[in-house]
N, C-alpha and C positions, 0 to 999 in steps of 0.2 A: 504494500500500500504506500502511496506517495504522501509526503508531508506537503500540504498545499499552502499553508500560511494564509496571508490575506489576499483578497482579490483586488487588483489595482482598479482605480476609477479614473475617469477623465483622460483616457489615452495614455496613462502611465505604463511604462514597460514593466512587466513582471520581474521581480528580483530573484525569484526562486526558479532555477532552471527546470524543475519538474512541474511547474505550474500548468503548462498546457496538457500534460499527461493526466491532470486531475479533472479535466473537463471533457465531455463528449459533446461535440457540436453536431446537431442534426441538420439535415438539409433544409428543413422548414423553419429555421431560425430559432428553435427551442433549445435552450442551454440547460443541461442537467448535470449535476455533479456525479461522477462515475460511481462513488460509494454511497450515493443517496438513494433512498427507496421512494422518493417523491418525484413526481413530474407535475408541472402546472401549465395550464393553457389559458390564454386570455383573448378576448375579442370585444369589439364594440358593435352596437346595433346598426350603425351607419359608418360611412367613410368620410362624410363631410358634415360639418355642423356650422351653425350661425348663432349670433347673439340670442340669448334666452332659450336656446335649445337645451335639451337634457340628454347627456351622454349616458347610455346604458352600457355598463361594463359588466361582462359576464365571462364565465369560464368554468373550468373544473380542475380538480387535482386527481391524480391516479390513486393515491392512498391518503387517508386522513391520519395525521399524527395527533396524539393527545395534546390538548391545550396549545395548539399551534394556530394562530390567526394568520390570515393572508394580509400582506401589506401591499397597497396600491399607491403608487406615486405617479403624479402627472407632471410632465415637464413642458414648458413652452418652447418655441423655436430657439430661444436664447439659452436653453438648458437650465432655466430657472424653475424651481419647484412651484407649481401652481396649487397643488393639493396633495395631502397624504391622508390615506384612509386605512383603518384596520377593519377587516371583514372576517366574520366567522364563516366557516365552511358548513354547508347544510349536510344532513345525513346522507343525501344522495351524491355527495362529493362535488357539488356545484356551488357557485357563488354568483351573486348579482348585486350591483350597486348602481344607484342613479346619481349622477353628478350634474347639477344645473350649471350652465355656462353663463357667466356674467360677472361684472365687477372689475376692479382695477388690475387684477392679475391676468385678465384675458384681453389685454390691449394689443398683443402681437398677432397679426395674421400669419398663417403658415402651418407647418406640420408640428403637431403636438404629439408627445410620446407618452404612452402608459406603460409603466413597468410594474410587474407583480412579483412578489417574492413569497414563497411558502417554504419555511425551513431553509434549506440551501438551494432549492430549485427556483428558477426564475424564468420569466417569459416577458415579452413586450409586444405591443402593437402600436401603430401610429394612426392618426386621423388628421384631416385638414380642417382648420378653423378659419372662417372668413367672417369678419365682423359685419353686422347688418348696418350699413351706413345710415339708412333711413331711420332706424330705431335709435341711433346715436344722435340724431338731429344734425347730421353733417351735410345732408342734401337739401 
């Protein structure tokens, strides 16, 4: 078994030469720790949203761990955190959360990222956000 250490963030190069041996990268962009019994999958109900829409974030985990909540983090196009949510997994291994769009953290048009983490398993998906200029009073 490899000693993985910490996972680098923000394009930092891994310091541990065995780091890449600790991850299995699937073709469909799902990343799962090779020694982990969990896998998590996330999606949204639409691929494009506008001001005052509600993003429905849903997915499932392959196995439910005891006392493990799912963490959902939403990033704007500048990689700033817009929201962090803790969600319980239902008995059928699924989760769903509604996130209203609006407010000062949703000023940037562009691609927003949703990252989920369950134990050591993680997944992500993206969606396009375009502000509704008429509702903002700009037209």
